[in-house]
C-alpha positions, 0 to 999 in steps of 0.5 A: 255481285256486289249488292248479293254480298251486301246481302249477305253480310246483312243477313250474317250481322242479324243472326249476330244481333239475335245470337247475343241477344239470346246470350243477353237473355240466357243470363239475365232473364232466365235464371244464372248460369254455371258462373252465376251460381249463388253462394250456398246458405251459410249454417249456423256455427250453434251446436248444443254439444260439442260437434264434428262439424262438415265442411262448409260456411258458417255464421256465428250471430251471438257475439255482435249484433253484425252477424260474422260470416268464416268457412270451415274446411273438414274436421272442426269441432263446434265447442261454443256459440253463446253470448259474446262468444264462437269457439271450434278446435281440432282434436288429434285424428279428428276424435271426440272432444275430451278422448284426445287432446286438442291441436287447435282452437279458434275463438271470437270474442266480444271482449270486456276486459283483461286479466292483468296476471292470467295466472293467480287473478281470480276478476279481470282488472276493474280498468278496462280497456276501452277501445283496441289499442288498450286492449293491445297494450292490456294483453301484451303487458300481461304478466308473462307475457311474451308479445311479438311486434303489433301490425296493422292489418284487415280481418273481413275487410275492417282494420285491425291489429294483430300481434304473437303471443307466447306465454312462459307461464308454469301452470302448475304454479297457477290456481288452474291449468287453464287461465283466463286472459280477456273476459266476455259477456254472456247471455245475464252480462255477467263477465266471463274469463276465456279458458286458455291453453296450457303454458307454452301455447302461441296465439295469434291475435287479431282486434278490431273495433265492430261498430263500437264492439271490441272482438278479439280474434284468438288462433291459439296453437299448442306446442305439438300441433300440427304445421296444417292445421295451423295454417287451417287457422290462419286461412279459417281467421283469412274467410272472416267477413261481416253481414 
C-alpha cells in the first residue's frame, strides 16, 4: 500500500511540473497573454489644422529632444504642435474650434523668456531666466499676477515646481485682448509670445528642467470652465511621461 501511494505521489508531481512548465512556456515563448498586452503606439499630436481628437495615447516630438507622451480623454481639440509648443483645447460641447467658446487649454512649451507686463509689453524681457527658479520668480512677479504658493512636485517622474496664477488684467486696457506671458522658439529661431485667456483666467503652471530645456506646462481654465474639464486638465498632466 505504501509503495502504491509513493508511486501515485510521484506521478502527480510529474504532472504538476509539466503543467507549470506549459504555463510558463505559454507566457514567455508562445506570445503575450491577456495580462501582457503591449501598450498601443502613441499617435502624433501634429495636425495641419485644429482637429477634434479621439481618446488615446499621443506623442509630442517638437517641443524638446525627448518625446513627451500623454493620455487624452475624448473631445479635446489639437490646436498647435510645432517647434517649442504643443497646445490642446476643450470647446463647449466639443464643437469646432472658433465656433464656440473654449473652456480649457493645456499648453506645453520650451520656454525662452518672460514678459514683465503681459498687458503692454510687445517684447519679452531682455534679461531672460535661465533656470526653473528663475522662471518661477519672473512669472509670479509679473505685473497684475496673483500667484499662489509655489510647491515641489514631479511631472513624468522629473522634479518640478508648481503654482497657481490668477490674473486681474482688464483686457480692455491691453494692447490686445490676448496677452503674452512667455516666449518660445519657432522653426526660424524667433521668439514667439504665448497668448493666454482673457482677464480672470486661472492657470496652474508646472516648470521643470528636461535635460537642459526648461519646460512649462500650463493648465488654463476660464471663470466659466466646467469643473469636469478642469479635472481632465490635471489628469492629462498626471499622465505625462518622457522618453
